[in-house]
N, C-alpha and C positions, 0 to 999 in steps of 0.2 A: 504493500500500500504506500502511496506517496506521502510526503510530509504534509501536503495540504489536506490529504484525506485523513491523516491522523489528527490534525488540528480540528478538522470538522467533526470527527467523531467525539473528540474530547469536549468540544463546545456543546454538543448535543447531550452528552451523558454526564457532564460535570467533570471536575478534576479527578484524576485517578487517585485511589487511596494510597497514602504513603506507607510503605512497609514498616512494621514494628520491629526494628533491628536492635534496639537498645534494651538490655536486661536490667534487672532491679539494681545490680551492683553498679552499673554505669550511672543509673539515676542517682544513687546515693553519692557517688563520687562527684557527680555534676553539682549537687547541692554543696558539698564540702568545698570543691574548687571554686565555685561561684562566690563563696564567702571568704575563705582563707586566701588572702592575697594582699592587695594594695592597702586596704584600710588598717588591718591590724599591724602591719609593719611600718606605718607612716603616721598614724593618728595620735598616739598617746603623748608624744612630745608636744604636739599642739594643744592637747587637753591639759597637760601640766601647766602650760603657759596661760591658758584661759582660766582654769579653776584655782591654781596655786595651792592645791591640796591633793596629795597622792591618794588619800583615802577616798576622796570624792571621785577621783578618776576610776578607781576600782568599782565604786558604787555605780557609776554611770555605765560601765561595761556590764555589770550584772543586770541593771535595768534594761539596757539594750538587748541583752539576751532574753529577758522575759518578754519583751516586745516581739522579738523574732519568733519565739516559741508560740506565742498566742497567734501570730500571723500564720505560722506553718500549720497549726492545728485547724485553723479556719480554711486555709487553702486546700488542705487535705480533703475536706468534705466536698468542696467545689470541683476539684480535679478528678476525684473518684467518680462523681456523678456525671461530669462533662469532660471526658478524657480526649480532648482534641488539641492539636498544636495551636500556639498563639498566646497563651498566658492571659494577661489582663485584657488584651484586645478581644479575644474570643469570649471571655467570661463577661465583661462589661457590655458587649454587644448583646449577649443573650439575656442578661439580667435587667439592663436598663433600656438602652437604645443604641442602634448602630453608630450614631454620631459620638456617643460617649466612648464606645469601644474604639472607634477610629482615632479619637483624640488620645486615648491611652496607647494605641499602637504608634502614633506619632511621637508621644513622649518616650516610648521604648526606644525608638530610633535615635532621637536627639539626646535623651538623658539616660534612659535605662541601661543602654549597652554601649553606645558609641563613646559617651563621656567617661564611664568607668574604664573602658578599654584604653582610651587616651590617657587617663590618669595612671592606670597601671603601667602603660608603656613608658610614661615619663618617670615613674618611680623606678622601673627597671633600669632606665638610663642612669638615674642618680646613683643607684646601688652599684651598677657596673662601673661607673666612674670612681666610686670609692675603692673598688678593687683594682681597677686599671686606670690610674691617673692619666689624664690626657684624652680619655674617651669623651666624645661629644655626646651628652645625654640625649639631646634631641635627635641626632642621627641614629643612635641606638634604638630609640623609641620608634622611629620610622621603619627601620629594618625589621624590628619585631612585629609591628603591625602588618607590614607587607607579607612576612613569612606566614603568620597565622591566617591571613586572608587567603593566600595561595593554598595552604594545607586544607582548610575547611571548605573551600569552594569546590574542591574536586571530589573528595571521597569521604563519605560518612563514617565507614568502618575504620579506616586508617586514622582519621581525625579523632574519633572517640578512643581508639586504642592508645595513641600517643598521649592523649589527654589524660587517660587513666594512669599511665606511667608517671607523668608529671605530678598528678594529684597525690599518688602514693608517696612520691618523694617529698612533696610538700608536707604531708602529715608526719613523715619521718623527721623532717627538719624541725618541726614544732616540738616533737618529743625530745629531740636532742637538746633544744633550748630549755625545756622543762627540767630534764634530768641535770643538765649542766648548771642551770641556775640554782637548783636545790642544793647542789654540792658547793659551787663557787660563790653564790650570792648570799645575801642576807634578807630573806623574805620578810622578816619583821620590819625592815626599813620601809617597806611599801606602805605600811599603815601609819607611819609616824612623821613623814616628811611634808613639807609645805608651809607656807607663811600664813595660810588662812584656815580658821577652824572649820571642821567638817560641816556643821550645821549652817554656817554662814555661806559656804560654797554651794550647798545643796539648794538653798532658797534664793540663790542669785539668778538673774536672767541668764548668766553665762552657762549655768548648768543645763538649761534647755537647749542652748546652742551646742553644747558638748554632746547632748543626746542626738542632735542632728548629725554630728560628725560620726558618732558611734553607729547610728542607723545606716550610714553609708558603708561602714566597715562590715556590718551584718547583712547588708543587702546581698541578695543571692539565695536567701533561705527559701525563696519561691522558685529557684532555678529549674527544678524538674517540671514545673507547670508549663513551661514554654515548649517542652518536647513531649507533652502528654500523649500526642498522637503517634509517637514513634517508640513508646515504651511498651514492652510485652506485658500482658496481664496487668493493665493499668489500675484496676480496682484494688489490687493488693499491693502492687509495687509503688505506686505514687504516694499514698499516705505514709508508707514505711520510709520511703526515700526522704520525704519532707521532714518527718519527725526525727528519724535517726540521724540524718545529716545535720539538721539544725542543732539537736541536742549535743552531739559530739563537738560541734564547733563552739558552742557556748562554753563547754568545759575547757576546751583548748585555749580559747581567747582569755578567759579569766586567769588561767595558769600562766599563759604567756605574758600577760601584763604584770603579774606578780614578779616575774623574772625581770622584765624591762625596768620596773620601778625600783627594784632592789639592786640594780646594777650600778647606779650612779646617783649622786645627790640631785634633788629636784632642780636646782639652779642650772645644772649641766644638761639636764634633759629638756628643759623648757624651750619650746619652739623648734625643736629638732625634727625634721621630717624623716631622716634615715635613722630612726631610733634603734632599729635592729642592728645596724652597723655599730653604733656607739655601744650598745649593750654587749655585743659579741666581743669587741675589743677589750672592754673593761672586765668581762667575766673570764675570757679564755686567752687573753694575750693577743699581740699583734698578728702573728702568723695564723693561729687557729681562728682568730676573729675574721681575718681576710677570707679564709676558706668558707666560713659560715655566711659571710656577707655575700660571697659569690653564689652560695646555695640559695640565699634569699632572692637574689636576682633571678635565678632559674625558677624558683617557686612562683614568682610573679608571672612567669610564662603560663602556668596552669590557670591562673586567674583570667588572663587574656584569652586563653583557649576556651574557657567556659563561656565567656562573653560571645565568642564566635560560634559556639555550638547553639546557645539558647536564642540570642537575638534574631538571627536571620529567620528562625521559624515563625516569628511574629510577622515579619514583612512578607514571607512566603504565604502565610495565611491571608494577609491583606490582598495580595495579588490574586488569590483564588476568588476573593469576594468582590473585587472591584475591577471592572474592565480597563479603567484607566491606569491600573497598576499591574496589568497582567504580565508584564515583563519580569516581575518578581517571582513568578511561578516556575521559572526555568530551573530544572535540575540536570546535572550531568548524568551520564549513563551509570556512574558509580554512586549516585544518590545525593551528591552535594548540591545544596541550594545556591548555585553559583552567583546568580544576579543579586540575591539578597545579601549574601556574604560580601560581595564586592561593594555594594552600596554602604553597608556598615563600615567596611574597611576605609572607604573614601571619607565618610563622615568623621571617623576617628582620626584620620590623618590631618584633616583640617583643624581639629582641636589640638592635636599634638603640636602643630606648627603655629598656632595662634594663642594658646592659653598656657598659663602656669598651673602647677599642680594644685596649690592651695586655693586658687580661684574657682576650682570646680567643685569643692567639697560641699559647701552649704547649698549651692544650687542643686546638686544631686540629691542631698538629703531631703530638702523641702519638697521638691517636685515628685520624687519617688514615693514619699510618704502619702501624698495626696492620692496617687494612683492606687497604692496598696490599701489605703483606708476605704476607698470606694469599693474595692473588691471584697474586703472583709465584711463590710456592711451588706454585701450581696448575700452572705450566709443568712442574715436576718430577713432580708427581702424575700429570698426564695423559700425559706421555711414558712413564711406567712402566705405567700402567693401560690406556691406549688407544694403543698404538704405531701402530695402523693408521688412526687418525683423520686425515682429509685436512687437511694443513697447508700451505697455499699459501706461507706464510713461516715459516721456522724461526729461532729466536733466534740471532743471531750470538754466537759465543763460548760457547755452551752446553757444559757446565753452569756454567762460571765466572761468567757474567754474572748469572744469578739468585742464585747463592750469594753473590756479592759484595754484591748489593742486600740480601739477607737478613742478612748479617753486619753491614753498616754500620747497617741499621735497628735490629737488635737491640742493638748497642752504644749507639746513640743513645737508644733507649727506656729501657734499663736505667739509664743515667746520669741521664736526664731525670726518671725516676720517683723516684730517690733525692734529686734536688734539688727536685722539685716534687710531693711526695706527694699533696697535696690536689687538684691539677689531675689527677693520674693517677687518683685515685678518681672524679673527675667523668667522665673518659673511660670507665672501667670501668662506671660506673653507666649511661652511655648505651648501651653494648653490652648489658648485662644487661636493661635496660628493653626493648630491641628483641626479645630472646629471649622475654621474658615476654609481650610483645604478640603474638608469633607464635602462642602456644599457643591462644588463643581463635579465631584466624583460620585455623588450619591445616586444620580440617575443611572449610572452604569453598574450599580451594585447588583450582584447575583444573589439569588436566594440561597441561604446557607442550608446544607442538607440536614435532615433531622438527626438528632443525637441518638445513637444506639446505646441503650443502657447496658452496663456490664452484666455478665451472666450471673445467675444465682450461685453457681459453683464458685466463681471467683469471689463473690461477695462473702460467701461463707467462710473463707479462709482468714477473714479479718477478726480483730478483737471484737468483743460484744459491743453493740451499739450503746451509746450513752446520750444524754441530752434529751 
């Protein structure tokens, strides 16, 4: 059959289903890799400078972990019931209106994946420069972005396999830090440093801004939701991936920050972006520190790889639904969503060449929190509107769990907006631009296929329903 004939048949029958190539272990590792990366190795030095209390820094990491776990529990219900690629784009289109979903997809492109990919690439360049003086951080960031784009554009299986290897190395690196810090550091120092009392730091507006930074570091707890349509046995695998991956990362993050904060006095840590490099040198000496710093740079590769795995699935889904974006549907013969990957790679390159690392953090935290908050609220909306929807997994602690997420997110956003109004305007402009872009594309929107509920057999393998 000719290429024209193939296109005609596809137009008549809808897009061909995407094979479910990814197993549960790959989904767990995707969540871990999406979280462990740029934020945890770059944020705490900035937090020490903002809060001037190491105890408050540890508390904000614990609170950020609670926020991520509440979000993961809520997303687990939604993705098990609606297991299709696209993350917030698919979910918000289904729950509210296609315009809301489209705006979320646009936010995913500009903020959710391209900006973190750019920030991670810039952090990779800074860490590489610390190991190899004379390295141009921006050039290193460009090379990394191009390499990840080429890898994930071509082949799904090879991209996910290499991604799994880097993620396993990432986890090993964190464990080395934890063990080494317990032996060489002074964990008690993490609770006693700083010029400001804990209570004063917690009730300051800076604490809410710090939670925005930490929410960026924890972003990725919803990573498996973006590839829900490519995960085998999604009713069982997706909730486990979201909950297990997020829970493990919370434990690793709190332990890792204990190590960072015990490695050097607060005054030396304050404002330092490459805090992992500083901690490695202080704990293990110059040579061992240089080796671990190089390992951190490689670990940041797994974070960028996770962005390249998850993000393009959102744009690919948008290409399936909107005729004006149909070029994003293209996949190579080996399964890579090439057009969507290259679009994200190009957007990330623009940010690498035009932005500094710290300029991206608050913008990311505020905008992503808005999108995640709308999605978590969708658990409440669907429970009320569609009580008979097949739900293989129900959110533990419902309705307290989603309400706690929404309360913490709202508190964080309100205070962050008051402290960073220009950044908040940039986030609002991103959302509005997505809504404006939706208007000319709406007429060419294709009807989404009906969601097929998971089989009872798959649903029966989960923990008992609660809520």
